[in-house]
N, C-alpha and C positions, 0 to 999 in steps of 0.2 A: 454652513448647514442650517436648514430651517429648524425653528424651535418646536418641532413636532414631538409629541409623545405617543401618537397613534400612527401605525403604519399598516399597509396592506400585508406586507410580509416582513418578518424579522428573521435574519439568519444569524444564529449563534455560533461563532467560531470562524475566524478567517484563516482556516487551514486549506488543505487541498480541496475538500468537498465544498466548504462554504464559498470559497472564491470561485471555484468552477461553476457552481450554481449561479452565483451573482453574475458572472461573465455571460452565461447562457441567457439569463433573463435580460441582461442589458443589450444583447445582440438581437433580440426579437422585438419588433415594433409592437407586438401584441401586448407587451407589458410596459409600454412607454407611459401609460397613465397610472401605473402602480407606484406607490411610495414605499421604498424598501430601505430597511436599516440593516447594517452589519455590525454586530456587537462582539467585541473581543477585548480582553484585558491587555493584549500585546499589540504594539504598533506594527509588528512583523518587519523589523528592521535588521534582522540577522540571518545568516545562512545556517539554519539549524538542522538541515537534513538535505538529502538528495532523493529524487524519485527516478527510478529506472523502469523502462518498459520497452516493448518491441512493437513494431507495426510495419505494414507494407505501405509504400506510397508516402505522400505528403501528409503533414499533420498541422493542426492548429497551433502546436507548440514548437514548430520548426524555428521560429525567430528567437526563441529563448533556449533552445536545446544547446547544452554545453558541449556535448561530444556524441558522435555516433560510431558504431562499429558494425562490420559486416561478418565477423567471424567470432567464434567462441570456443571454449573447451570445458569439458567436465573431466576432472581427474579423480580417480579413486586409487586405492592401493593395488588394484588389479588391472585397471585400464586407464588409458589416456584417450578420451573421445574428442576428436576435432569436429566442429560443427560449422558448416557453411550456411549462413542464415538466409541468404537470398531466396525469395523476394523480400524477406523481413530485414529490418535494421534494428539493432539494439541501441537505445538512446537514453541519455540521462539529462535531467533538468535540475539545476540547483534551486533550492527553495527561495533564496533571496531574489533570483531572477524572476521566478514565478510571482512572488509577492509584489515586486516592483512593477511588473507587467500588469498584473490585475489592478493594482491601485491606480496606475496611470490610465488604464482603459475606463475604470469606473469613476474617476475624478471628474470627467467631462460630462457625466450623466447627472442632470439636476435632480432626478428622482431617487438617487442613491445617497445614503447617509452613513458615514463611518462614525461609530460611537466606541471610544476607547474606555470600556468599563468592564468590570468583572460581574458576570451573571451569577446571582445567588439562588434564585428560585424561578420556576415557571409554573404557573397555575392556570387552570382552565375554568372559566365561568361562561359568560356570554362570548367575550373575546378572550384571547390568551394574554395573560399578564406576565411580563418579564421584569423581575426585580433585580436591579444591579446594586452595587455597593453604595450608590448615591442617588439613583433615580428609579422610577418605575415606568415602563413603557407597555403599550398594548399593541396587539396585531390581530388581524383576521386569521392569519396562519403563521406558525413558527416552524422554521427548519433548524433543528437542534443537533449539533455535532457532539455534544457531551455524552460520554458513556453512561448508561443508566446505572443508578446506585445498585440496582438489583444484581448487576454483573458481579460485583465483589461479594455479594451475599450468596448467590446461587450458581456461580460458575462451576463449582465443584460437582454439581449435579449433572453437568454436561461435559463433553470431551474438550478439554482446554490444555494447550501448551503455549509457550511463549517463544516468539522469534525475538531474540535479544542480541545486541551486537555493539561493537565499538569499532570505529574505523579511523585510520589516519590517512590524510593526503600527504604523501611524502615527496620530497624533491631530492634527486640524486645529482652528484657532480658529473657522472658519466651517463651516457645514453644506454639504458638497460632494458627498456620496455618496448614491446611491439604495439604501436598505437592503433593498429587496425583490429586487434583481437582482445577479447575479455576472457578472464577466467571466471566462469559462472559459478563453479563449485570445485574446490580442491579439498578432498577428504583425507589427505595423507597426514595432516597434523590433527591429532584428536585430544580432547579432554576426557580421558577415561573411556568408558564404554557408552558414550553418548553421541547423538547426532550433532556434530560440529563441523564446520567447513570454513574455508577462507575464500573471499571474493575479491577479485582484483579488476579494477577499471583503470586502464592506462589512458591518461589524458594527453600525454605526449611521450617522447622517448625518455624523458627524465622526470615525469611527474605521474603519480597514480594514486588512486584511492585503494588502500588495502584494508579489508574489513574482516574481522573474525566474528563468526555468527554461530549461535546456538539455536536449535529447535528442541527445547527442553521444558520441563515443568518448573524447574527452579532457576532462580537468577544466580549470578556470581558477582564477586567483588570487581571493582574497576581495575584493580591491579592484576586480576586474572586475565582479562582481555589484553592488558599491556604485555604481560609475559608471553602470551601466544603470538601477538603481533610481532614482537621483537624476534622471537624464534623463527617465525615464518619468513620474515624479511631477511634474516641472517642465513638460515639453513636451506630455504627453498628458493628464494630469489637471489641468494648469494650476494646480498648488498650489505656492506658494512658502513659506508659513508653516506649518510642521508640526514635530512632535517624534516621535522614534522611541521607542516605549514597550516594544516587545519585538522580539527578533530570533530567527530560526530558520534553520538550514542543514541540508541533507541530501543524501544520495546514495542512489539506488535502482537496483539492477541491472535492466536490461530485457534479457532474454536467453532463449535456448532451451536453456541449459545444463541437463542432466538431474539436477537436485537430488534428484528422487525416487529415483534409483538408489542414493543413499547411505543410504536407510532399510534396516533389516534386520528380522529377526524380533523383535529385542529393543530396537531403537532406531528411533524414528520421527522423521525430520527435519520440523520445523514452521516456519511463518513464512517469512521471506525465505530461510532456510537449507533450507527444504523446497520451494522453488519456488512458494510461495503468492502471490507478487506477480504480478499480471497482466502478462505479458511485454510487451504492446503499449502499456500505459498507465501502469503503476506503481501502480494502485489496489489496495488490499489489505484494507480493513476488512470489506466484505461478502463478499469471497472467503474471508477467514479464517473468518467466521461459518459459511459453508457447509462448509468443510473440517473445522471443529471438529465440526459436527453429524454429518458422515459418520464421523469417528473414533469418536464416542460410539456411533453405530449399530453400527460394526464391533466395538467392545469388548464390547458387550452381546450380540452374536451370536457371540462367541468367534472372531472373524476377525482376521486381521492388521490392525492399526489403519490402515495406509496403503493398504488395498485400495480400488481404484476411486475414488481421490481426484480424478482428472483426466479430462477429456473430450478424446479424441484429436483430434477435428476442430477444436476451438478452439485447441489447441496448434499445429495446422497453420496456422490463420489467423494466429496470433501470429508464427509463424516467417516467413511470407511478408511480413507487415508489417515485421518487424524487418530482413529482408533488403533491402527497399527503402530503409529509413532508414539502414542501414549503408552500402550501396553508393552511394546518392544522397541524402545527408543534406539537401540543399537542397530536396528534394521535400516535406518535412514540412508546410509551409504549404498547399500544394496538396492534400495528402492529407486534412488535417483540414477544409479548406474543402469538399471533396467529401463527406466523411462527413456533415457537418451541414447542407449545402445541398441535397443530393440525397436525404437520408433524414430521416424524422421523428426528433425527439430521443427519442421513446418507443421507436422501433425500435432506435436506436443504444444506448440504455440496456439494452434486453433483450439485444442482441448483446454488449455489453461485460460484462454479468452472466452471459453464457453460458446464456441462457434463450430465445434466439431460435429460430425455426423454420428449417428448411433453405431454404425459399422466401425468407424474409427475408434470409438470409445470401447467397443468390445475387444478390438485388437490391443488397445492399450491395457485393458484389464487382463487380457490373456498374457501379456508380457510380464505381468506382476503375479502370475499364478504361483501361489505358494500356500502352505498351510496357514501362515500368518494372515494372509488376505482372505482365505476361505473362512476362518474363524471370525475375522472382523466383519466380513460381508453378512454372515448370518446373524451375528449379534446386532449389527446395525439394522438389518432388514426387519 
């Protein structure tokens, strides 16, 4: 690495957003003369999460996709909804495969520099100053994936719940899973009167990720996840003999907090810290891909990188949805049953990808017609 302390761009955080942005910059000859640094305290050498998403056709992530599925199901206490996803495919990418791919692609680019340091402060004067635990760097523009400090102070003034979960990748002695179909949501096992569900991704006939997930305001102890995972595997999958080969845990903010307001002319907030996680679902990979493409377009047009990153009407829909989940958390099972029972999965995927038409959106809203949504709509409006 060159002994530079000044860069054209600094990317803080080598997670999904930071590395996707770096890969997009590296793939465009327009930026070949830009000196770019990626700063993160972690070398990203472990499989700390998985990202799942849907799409039709081929993807830039196909070479590192761990598994794909063409079928899914949503299970509630009243209905078992089977979903044929075609022309979409549900896919999952392991974090370690993504990290390794990104580092390999970027290592051959002489204008990219990896700096393994912890960022402590970012200040704006003429250039942007990035102070780490050992050095200070500067840049013409910084892309910062850290969550703003204001979120912990002001999030209660906005609608916020947390998607939190623990998952086990289990291996069984017998072949018990159908490897072509995922369980997107199974609401039969509940923690009280809250929105909780189990998510199952079968990787083969005898291996699967089984994850217990909450959409709630409060967190739970790690042993709580464990007890529900054990019960689901035993009582619902009817598996007694298995071993845990991987574990993952996570927390994803589902909120209408205005992360985008913390971007400036010289610092663009990205990833979770930029509000790129879909407020109503927690999905991020494809939304990140779109946001990154828009940033590249803005940079090449000499516009503010954060210009027009969000579609206002979808932020409104997310806010209504979050309002219902916040005020009446027990309604989650009914909401998702209506989503997938009253609308085609293809329409729902377009809606969640923010690619649906207004007519499709009206039909989806009609499928959720209830007093809860009427109240939430007018409170939000």
